N, C-alpha and C positions, 0 to 999 in steps of 0.2 A: 714393628711388624709391617711389612709392605702392604699397602692397599687397605689398611684398617684405619678408619677415622677414630682417633682418640682411643685406639685399642678395642674398638667395637666391631663385631662381624656378625653376619647372619648365622642362624642356627646350623645351616648346611655347611657353611665355611668352618664353623667351630667343630662340627663333626669331622671334617677333613683334618683339622689341626690335631684332634685326638686320635685320628685313624679309626674312627668308630662309625657305626651306622647312625643315621639320623634318629632312629627310635631310641638309641641310648641317650641322646641329648634330651629327648622328651622325658625319659626316665629321670635323668638328672634334674630337670626342671621340676618334675612332680615331687622329687625328694628334697627340693629346696637347696640344691647344690649348684645352682647357677646364679650368677650375678648379672642381671639384665640392665639395659640402658633405661633412662628415665621413661621413655615411651613404651618400654617392654618389648620392642621389636628386635633388638640386637643383643648379642651376648658380649659382656665386658670380659675380654680374654684374660688379662692378667689376674683380675680378681676371681674369675671363675676357676682358673687353673689352681690358684692358691686354695680356694675353698674345696675343690675336689680333692686336692692332695691332703688338706687338713682334715677332711671327713672320711678319708679312705679307711676301709677295714684293714688293719694291719695283718690279719690272718689270711687275707687274700692277696697280699703283695706279691708272693711268688707266682701265683696264677696270673696276675696282671703282667708281670715281667715275661712269663712264657708266652702269653698271648701277643704281647707287643713284639717280642722277638720273632714269633711265627709269622707275623704280618709285615715284618721289616721295619717296624716303628722304633724310634729311639726309646731307651728305657732309662729309668732313674733320673739323674740330673740332666742327662742329655735330652730327655723329653721336655723338660722345662725350658731348655735353651733353644730347641728347635721349634719355632712358632709357625713356620710357613706350612707345615703339614704335607708338602708334596711327597716327601719320602715315605709317609705313613701308609699310603695306599699301595698294594702290591701291583707290580707292573703287569703281571700275567693273572687275569681273573681266575683261571683254572687253578693256579697255584694258591691263590687266596682261599678258594673253596676247599682245597686239600688241607690247607693249614687250619681252617675253621673245623673241618671234620676231625683232624688229628687232635685239635684242642678240645673239642667236645668229647672225643673218645677218652682223652686223658682225664678230663673233668669227671666223666661218668665212672671211670675206673677208680678215681680217687674217692668219689662218693660211696661207691660200693665197698671199697676197702675200709673206709671210715665206719660204715654201718656194721661190717663184719667185726671190726675191732671193738666197737661199742657192745655188740652182742656177746663177744668173747669176754670182755671185761665184766659185763653184768652177770654172766654165768659164774665167773670166778668169784665175785663178791657175794654170790648167792641170791641175787635179785631175780634170776631166771633159772628155771629147770628145763631139762630136755623134755619135749612133748611126750616121748615114749615113756620116760620115767614117771611123769605125772599121770599118764594114762594107766600105767601099771599100779601105782599107788591108789588111784581112785577105784580101779577094778577090785583091788584087794579089800579096800574099805567097804565097798558095796557088797562084795561076796560075804564078808564077815557079818554085815548087817542082815543080809538075807538069811544067812544060816541062823542068826539069833532069832529072827521073826519066825522062821519055820520050826524052831524048837519050842516056841511058846506053848503050843497045845500039850506037848508031852510034859513040859515043866510045870504048867499051871493046872492041868487036869486034876491031879490028886487034891491040890489045895482048894480048887473051886468046887469040886464035888462034895466037899465037907461043908460048904457054906450054903445057907438057905436065904440069906439076906441079899437081895438084888443090889442094893447100894454098896455093900461090901465087895461084891463080885466086880462091880464097875471100878472100884478103887484099886483092887488087886490087878485087874487088867490094865488100867491106866498107868500104874506104877511100872509094870513090866514093859509096856510099850515105851514109856518115857526113858527107862533105863537103856533100852536098845537105841533110842534116838540119841541119847547122850554119848553112847559109845561111838556112833557114827560121827557125831559132832567132834569128838576128841580126835578121831582118825583124820578128819578133814583139817582140823586145827594143827595137827602134827605136820600135814603136808604144807600148810601155809607157813608154819614156823621154819620148816626146812628150806622153803623158798627165801625167807627173809634172813636166815642165818648166814 
């Protein structure tokens, strides 16, 4: 590589080689994906390129290729062969801005599509229910519970009027209330099982 002593260049020059912003070089360094000179001031080009390629996320290879193509940088094996980096920077800054905006729009769309696909999958396997369906099921369970509570006076009055022992009256009331709470619990449990099924 021309102008590089022993394959070592400044961080700014390495950013030009990659066709990337200097902030990306800082990110690579923080991630431990740069090989620096002994004094830590220069980037060892060959070793750093190999380390970056070796630690690249394979799921993002397509995105990296599109971004490189959008900015006119060589891709794949050509990127490894082209070390001078002069071709990597767009000749027209406005064109580079458009390419970045297009790349961001594509990345945002891909992320939105992925989230939609995940939600669809989770609904199909029963991990998620539609909000309107859950709301309907909960309203139904609460309505049934309320109806049960409101019917307690009519249901219990004859039995309680025959009792004179206050302790026994408490037990009868407690059992009736507990029964209604168990019904509500079962209704909510059915909603949860439906979500997990």
